[in-house]
CHARMM-style PDB file with segment names, atoms N, HN, CA, C and O in Angstrom:
ATOM      1  N   MET     1      18.224  16.376   9.223  1.00  0.00      PROA
ATOM      2  CA  MET     1      17.260  15.403  10.170  1.00  0.00      PROA
ATOM      3  C   MET     1      16.720  13.939   9.070  1.00  0.00      PROA
ATOM      4  O   MET     1      16.920  13.749   7.870  1.00  0.00      PROA
ATOM      5  N   GLY     2      16.167  13.309   9.850  1.00  0.00      PROA
ATOM      6  HN  GLY     2      16.005  13.463  10.824  1.00  0.00      PROA
ATOM      7  CA  GLY     2      16.323  11.975   9.351  1.00  0.00      PROA
ATOM      8  C   GLY     2      14.515  12.353   8.298  1.00  0.00      PROA
ATOM      9  O   GLY     2      13.679  13.253   8.378  1.00  0.00      PROA
ATOM     10  N   THR     3      14.705  10.636   7.100  1.00  0.00      PROA
ATOM     11  HN  THR     3      15.384   9.905   7.035  1.00  0.00      PROA
ATOM     12  CA  THR     3      13.554  10.897   6.372  1.00  0.00      PROA
ATOM     13  C   THR     3      12.302  10.574   6.806  1.00  0.00      PROA
ATOM     14  O   THR     3      12.521   9.369   6.677  1.00  0.00      PROA
ATOM     15  N   TYR     4      10.967  10.605   7.284  1.00  0.00      PROA
ATOM     16  HN  TYR     4      10.789  11.584   7.389  1.00  0.00      PROA
ATOM     17  CA  TYR     4       9.754  10.023   8.356  1.00  0.00      PROA
ATOM     18  C   TYR     4       8.961   9.683   7.035  1.00  0.00      PROA
ATOM     19  O   TYR     4       9.143  10.143   5.907  1.00  0.00      PROA
ATOM     20  N   LYS     5       7.960   8.686   7.498  1.00  0.00      PROA
ATOM     21  HN  LYS     5       7.812   8.312   8.414  1.00  0.00      PROA
ATOM     22  CA  LYS     5       7.529   7.942   6.603  1.00  0.00      PROA
ATOM     23  C   LYS     5       6.189   8.039   6.949  1.00  0.00      PROA
ATOM     24  O   LYS     5       5.426   7.317   6.308  1.00  0.00      PROA
ATOM     25  N   TYR     6       5.585   8.954   8.046  1.00  0.00      PROA
ATOM     26  HN  TYR     6       6.205   9.541   8.566  1.00  0.00      PROA
ATOM     27  CA  TYR     6       4.982   9.610   8.072  1.00  0.00      PROA
ATOM     28  C   TYR     6       5.002  11.088   8.379  1.00  0.00      PROA
ATOM     29  O   TYR     6       6.018  11.512   8.932  1.00  0.00      PROA
ATOM     30  N   SER     7       4.135  11.842   8.132  1.00  0.00      PROA
ATOM     31  HN  SER     7       3.311  11.498   7.683  1.00  0.00      PROA
ATOM     32  CA  SER     7       4.097  13.558   7.782  1.00  0.00      PROA
ATOM     33  C   SER     7       4.366  14.203   9.377  1.00  0.00      PROA
ATOM     34  O   SER     7       4.267  13.577  10.432  1.00  0.00      PROA
ATOM     35  N   ALA     8       4.589  15.082   9.268  1.00  0.00      PROA
ATOM     36  HN  ALA     8       4.670  15.590   8.410  1.00  0.00      PROA
ATOM     37  CA  ALA     8       5.010  15.955   9.894  1.00  0.00      PROA
ATOM     38  C   ALA     8       3.270  15.734  11.111  1.00  0.00      PROA
ATOM     39  O   ALA     8       3.108  15.162  12.189  1.00  0.00      PROA
ATOM     40  N   GLU     9       2.396  16.450  10.275  1.00  0.00      PROA
ATOM     41  HN  GLU     9       2.528  16.914   9.400  1.00  0.00      PROA
ATOM     42  CA  GLU     9       1.038  16.760  10.740  1.00  0.00      PROA
ATOM     43  C   GLU     9       0.542  15.072  11.841  1.00  0.00      PROA
ATOM     44  O   GLU     9       0.083  14.830  12.958  1.00  0.00      PROA
ATOM     45  N   PHE    10       0.966  14.379  10.742  1.00  0.00      PROA
ATOM     46  HN  PHE    10       1.338  14.576   9.835  1.00  0.00      PROA
ATOM     47  CA  PHE    10       0.258  12.785  11.187  1.00  0.00      PROA
ATOM     48  C   PHE    10       1.400  12.518  12.609  1.00  0.00      PROA
ATOM     49  O   PHE    10       0.735  12.392  13.637  1.00  0.00      PROA
ATOM     50  N   ARG    11       2.229  12.460  12.747  1.00  0.00      PROA
ATOM     51  HN  ARG    11       2.769  12.562  11.912  1.00  0.00      PROA
ATOM     52  CA  ARG    11       3.024  12.624  14.318  1.00  0.00      PROA
ATOM     53  C   ARG    11       2.783  13.452  14.826  1.00  0.00      PROA
ATOM     54  O   ARG    11       3.336  13.366  15.922  1.00  0.00      PROA
ATOM     55  N   ALA    12       2.235  14.348  14.751  1.00  0.00      PROA
ATOM     56  HN  ALA    12       1.786  14.418  13.861  1.00  0.00      PROA
ATOM     57  CA  ALA    12       2.232  15.732  16.258  1.00  0.00      PROA
ATOM     58  C   ALA    12       0.523  14.998  16.068  1.00  0.00      PROA
ATOM     59  O   ALA    12       0.689  14.727  17.257  1.00  0.00      PROA
ATOM     60  N   ASP    13      -0.187  14.721  15.895  1.00  0.00      PROA
ATOM     61  HN  ASP    13      -0.322  14.941  14.929  1.00  0.00      PROA
ATOM     62  CA  ASP    13      -1.892  14.374  15.956  1.00  0.00      PROA
ATOM     63  C   ASP    13      -1.397  12.934  17.049  1.00  0.00      PROA
ATOM     64  O   ASP    13      -2.063  12.574  18.019  1.00  0.00      PROA
ATOM     65  N   ALA    14      -0.237  12.353  16.643  1.00  0.00      PROA
ATOM     66  HN  ALA    14       0.304  12.645  15.854  1.00  0.00      PROA
ATOM     67  CA  ALA    14      -0.509  10.663  16.868  1.00  0.00      PROA
ATOM     68  C   ALA    14       0.240  10.849  18.594  1.00  0.00      PROA
ATOM     69  O   ALA    14       0.088  10.053  19.520  1.00  0.00      PROA
ATOM     70  N   VAL    15       0.832  11.797  18.612  1.00  0.00      PROA
ATOM     71  HN  VAL    15       0.955  12.444  17.859  1.00  0.00      PROA
ATOM     72  CA  VAL    15       1.590  12.271  19.956  1.00  0.00      PROA
ATOM     73  C   VAL    15       0.626  13.116  20.673  1.00  0.00      PROA
ATOM     74  O   VAL    15       0.748  13.168  21.897  1.00  0.00      PROA
ATOM     75  N   ALA    16      -0.327  13.796  20.099  1.00  0.00      PROA
ATOM     76  HN  ALA    16      -0.426  13.754  19.105  1.00  0.00      PROA
ATOM     77  CA  ALA    16      -0.847  14.719  20.936  1.00  0.00      PROA
ATOM     78  C   ALA    16      -2.305  13.391  21.228  1.00  0.00      PROA
ATOM     79  O   ALA    16      -3.131  13.788  22.049  1.00  0.00      PROA
ATOM     80  N   LEU    17      -2.480  12.518  20.857  1.00  0.00      PROA
ATOM     81  HN  LEU    17      -1.808  12.195  20.190  1.00  0.00      PROA
ATOM     82  CA  LEU    17      -3.670  11.416  21.369  1.00  0.00      PROA
ATOM     83  C   LEU    17      -2.930  10.558  21.927  1.00  0.00      PROA
ATOM     84  O   LEU    17      -3.743   9.690  22.243  1.00  0.00      PROA
ATOM     85  N   ALA    18      -1.669  10.124  22.350  1.00  0.00      PROA
ATOM     86  HN  ALA    18      -1.008  10.829  22.093  1.00  0.00      PROA
ATOM     87  CA  ALA    18      -1.193   9.370  23.089  1.00  0.00      PROA
ATOM     88  C   ALA    18      -1.073  10.410  24.488  1.00  0.00      PROA
ATOM     89  O   ALA    18      -1.046   9.812  25.564  1.00  0.00      PROA
ATOM     90  N   ARG    19      -1.009  11.739  24.526  1.00  0.00      PROA
ATOM     91  HN  ARG    19      -1.030  12.224  23.652  1.00  0.00      PROA
ATOM     92  CA  ARG    19      -0.786  12.367  25.852  1.00  0.00      PROA
ATOM     93  C   ARG    19      -2.299  12.255  26.404  1.00  0.00      PROA
ATOM     94  O   ARG    19      -2.631  11.907  27.537  1.00  0.00      PROA
ATOM     95  N   SER    20      -3.219  12.670  25.227  1.00  0.00      PROA
ATOM     96  HN  SER    20      -2.950  12.953  24.307  1.00  0.00      PROA
ATOM     97  CA  SER    20      -4.944  13.290  26.038  1.00  0.00      PROA
ATOM     98  C   SER    20      -5.411  12.093  26.103  1.00  0.00      PROA
ATOM     99  O   SER    20      -6.483  12.113  26.708  1.00  0.00      PROA
ATOM    100  N   SER    21      -4.991  10.614  25.624  1.00  0.00      PROA
ATOM    101  HN  SER    21      -4.121  10.597  25.133  1.00  0.00      PROA
ATOM    102  CA  SER    21      -5.616   9.660  25.984  1.00  0.00      PROA
ATOM    103  C   SER    21      -6.364   8.944  27.020  1.00  0.00      PROA
ATOM    104  O   SER    21      -7.524   8.540  27.102  1.00  0.00      PROA
ATOM    105  N   GLY    22      -5.085   8.906  27.975  1.00  0.00      PROA
ATOM    106  HN  GLY    22      -4.143   9.234  27.908  1.00  0.00      PROA
ATOM    107  CA  GLY    22      -4.823   8.256  28.909  1.00  0.00      PROA
ATOM    108  C   GLY    22      -4.460   6.462  28.800  1.00  0.00      PROA
ATOM    109  O   GLY    22      -4.139   5.675  29.690  1.00  0.00      PROA
ATOM    110  N   ARG    23      -4.638   6.286  27.551  1.00  0.00      PROA
ATOM    111  HN  ARG    23      -4.899   6.926  26.828  1.00  0.00      PROA
ATOM    112  CA  ARG    23      -4.222   4.832  26.989  1.00  0.00      PROA
ATOM    113  C   ARG    23      -2.482   4.653  26.621  1.00  0.00      PROA
ATOM    114  O   ARG    23      -1.611   5.449  26.269  1.00  0.00      PROA
ATOM    115  N   PRO    24      -2.510   3.259  26.891  1.00  0.00      PROA
ATOM    116  CA  PRO    24      -1.322   2.983  26.831  1.00  0.00      PROA
ATOM    117  C   PRO    24      -0.692   3.579  25.299  1.00  0.00      PROA
ATOM    118  O   PRO    24      -1.499   4.005  24.472  1.00  0.00      PROA
ATOM    119  N   VAL    25       0.501   3.577  25.052  1.00  0.00      PROA
ATOM    120  HN  VAL    25       1.156   3.231  25.724  1.00  0.00      PROA
ATOM    121  CA  VAL    25       0.877   4.301  23.702  1.00  0.00      PROA
ATOM    122  C   VAL    25       0.875   2.985  22.852  1.00  0.00      PROA
ATOM    123  O   VAL    25       0.701   3.096  21.638  1.00  0.00      PROA
ATOM    124  N   SER    26       1.030   1.930  23.324  1.00  0.00      PROA
ATOM    125  HN  SER    26       1.172   1.840  24.310  1.00  0.00      PROA
ATOM    126  CA  SER    26       1.407   0.703  22.275  1.00  0.00      PROA
ATOM    127  C   SER    26       0.009   0.571  22.043  1.00  0.00      PROA
ATOM    128  O   SER    26      -0.089  -0.381  21.269  1.00  0.00      PROA
ATOM    129  N   ARG    27      -0.886   0.922  22.242  1.00  0.00      PROA
ATOM    130  HN  ARG    27      -0.806   1.696  22.871  1.00  0.00      PROA
ATOM    131  CA  ARG    27      -2.473   0.760  22.153  1.00  0.00      PROA
ATOM    132  C   ARG    27      -2.817   1.591  20.861  1.00  0.00      PROA
ATOM    133  O   ARG    27      -3.329   1.186  19.817  1.00  0.00      PROA
ATOM    134  N   ILE    28      -2.344   3.036  21.249  1.00  0.00      PROA
ATOM    135  HN  ILE    28      -1.927   3.365  22.096  1.00  0.00      PROA
ATOM    136  CA  ILE    28      -2.275   3.644  20.376  1.00  0.00      PROA
ATOM    137  C   ILE    28      -2.212   3.382  19.091  1.00  0.00      PROA
ATOM    138  O   ILE    28      -3.161   3.327  18.309  1.00  0.00      PROA
ATOM    139  N   ALA    29      -0.787   3.176  18.808  1.00  0.00      PROA
ATOM    140  HN  ALA    29      -0.015   3.221  19.443  1.00  0.00      PROA
ATOM    141  CA  ALA    29      -0.023   2.906  17.552  1.00  0.00      PROA
ATOM    142  C   ALA    29      -0.373   1.707  17.268  1.00  0.00      PROA
ATOM    143  O   ALA    29      -0.025   1.303  16.158  1.00  0.00      PROA
ATOM    144  N   ALA    30      -1.050   0.902  18.035  1.00  0.00      PROA
ATOM    145  HN  ALA    30      -1.333   1.231  18.936  1.00  0.00      PROA
ATOM    146  CA  ALA    30      -1.770  -0.176  16.913  1.00  0.00      PROA
ATOM    147  C   ALA    30      -2.889  -0.091  16.086  1.00  0.00      PROA
ATOM    148  O   ALA    30      -3.215  -0.885  15.202  1.00  0.00      PROA
ATOM    149  N   GLU    31      -3.625   1.239  16.543  1.00  0.00      PROA
ATOM    150  HN  GLU    31      -3.361   1.884  17.261  1.00  0.00      PROA
ATOM    151  CA  GLU    31      -5.311   1.305  16.365  1.00  0.00      PROA
ATOM    152  C   GLU    31      -5.000   2.601  14.957  1.00  0.00      PROA
ATOM    153  O   GLU    31      -5.679   3.002  14.012  1.00  0.00      PROA
ATOM    154  N   LEU    32      -3.436   2.952  15.551  1.00  0.00      PROA
ATOM    155  HN  LEU    32      -2.884   2.626  16.319  1.00  0.00      PROA
ATOM    156  CA  LEU    32      -3.155   3.606  13.960  1.00  0.00      PROA
ATOM    157  C   LEU    32      -2.934   3.040  12.432  1.00  0.00      PROA
ATOM    158  O   LEU    32      -3.344   3.376  11.321  1.00  0.00      PROA
ATOM    159  N   GLY    33      -1.906   1.809  13.047  1.00  0.00      PROA
ATOM    160  HN  GLY    33      -1.573   1.537  13.950  1.00  0.00      PROA
ATOM    161  CA  GLY    33      -1.204   0.938  12.562  1.00  0.00      PROA
ATOM    162  C   GLY    33       0.123   1.420  12.410  1.00  0.00      PROA
ATOM    163  O   GLY    33       0.682   1.258  11.325  1.00  0.00      PROA
ATOM    164  N   VAL    34       0.698   1.982  13.334  1.00  0.00      PROA
ATOM    165  HN  VAL    34       0.244   2.113  14.216  1.00  0.00      PROA
ATOM    166  CA  VAL    34       1.854   2.252  13.029  1.00  0.00      PROA
ATOM    167  C   VAL    34       3.025   1.519  14.183  1.00  0.00      PROA
ATOM    168  O   VAL    34       2.695   0.658  14.999  1.00  0.00      PROA
ATOM    169  N   ASN    35       4.195   1.980  14.061  1.00  0.00      PROA
ATOM    170  HN  ASN    35       4.463   2.679  13.398  1.00  0.00      PROA
ATOM    171  CA  ASN    35       5.013   1.552  15.097  1.00  0.00      PROA
ATOM    172  C   ASN    35       4.574   1.712  16.266  1.00  0.00      PROA
ATOM    173  O   ASN    35       3.572   2.388  16.498  1.00  0.00      PROA
ATOM    174  N   HSD    36       5.473   0.931  17.442  1.00  0.00      PROA
ATOM    175  HN  HSD    36       6.287   0.382  17.253  1.00  0.00      PROA
ATOM    176  CA  HSD    36       5.215   1.751  18.530  1.00  0.00      PROA
ATOM    177  C   HSD    36       5.764   3.279  19.195  1.00  0.00      PROA
ATOM    178  O   HSD    36       5.186   4.055  19.956  1.00  0.00      PROA
ATOM    179  N   GLU    37       6.915   3.333  18.661  1.00  0.00      PROA
ATOM    180  HN  GLU    37       7.384   2.702  18.043  1.00  0.00      PROA
ATOM    181  CA  GLU    37       8.019   4.765  18.705  1.00  0.00      PROA
ATOM    182  C   GLU    37       7.491   5.828  17.880  1.00  0.00      PROA
ATOM    183  O   GLU    37       8.063   6.917  17.913  1.00  0.00      PROA
ATOM    184  N   THR    38       6.260   5.626  16.985  1.00  0.00      PROA
ATOM    185  HN  THR    38       5.794   4.742  16.958  1.00  0.00      PROA
ATOM    186  CA  THR    38       6.095   6.790  16.325  1.00  0.00      PROA
ATOM    187  C   THR    38       5.172   7.405  17.573  1.00  0.00      PROA
ATOM    188  O   THR    38       6.025   8.017  18.216  1.00  0.00      PROA
ATOM    189  N   PRO    39       3.717   7.610  18.378  1.00  0.00      PROA
ATOM    190  CA  PRO    39       3.519   8.080  19.263  1.00  0.00      PROA
ATOM    191  C   PRO    39       3.850   8.863  20.443  1.00  0.00      PROA
ATOM    192  O   PRO    39       3.204   9.479  21.291  1.00  0.00      PROA
ATOM    193  N   ARG    40       5.275   8.593  20.169  1.00  0.00      PROA
ATOM    194  HN  ARG    40       5.800   8.093  19.479  1.00  0.00      PROA
ATOM    195  CA  ARG    40       6.260   8.710  21.270  1.00  0.00      PROA
ATOM    196  C   ARG    40       7.164  10.257  21.167  1.00  0.00      PROA
ATOM    197  O   ARG    40       7.734  10.987  21.977  1.00  0.00      PROA
ATOM    198  N   GLN    41       6.940  10.259  19.808  1.00  0.00      PROA
ATOM    199  HN  GLN    41       6.477   9.666  19.149  1.00  0.00      PROA
ATOM    200  CA  GLN    41       7.803  11.444  19.158  1.00  0.00      PROA
ATOM    201  C   GLN    41       7.495  12.243  19.770  1.00  0.00      PROA
ATOM    202  OT1 GLN    41       7.949  13.372  19.586  1.00  0.00      PROA
TER     203      GLN     41
END
């Protein structure tokens, strides 16, 4: 598997937030200060 900049826990939390919030993934990513693909994983 590849090397990730963020911990598995952080990525899981970002994905959960994206799924539960109803807001666009790009907006959540901007709020978290991460790439727009991070919450999609």
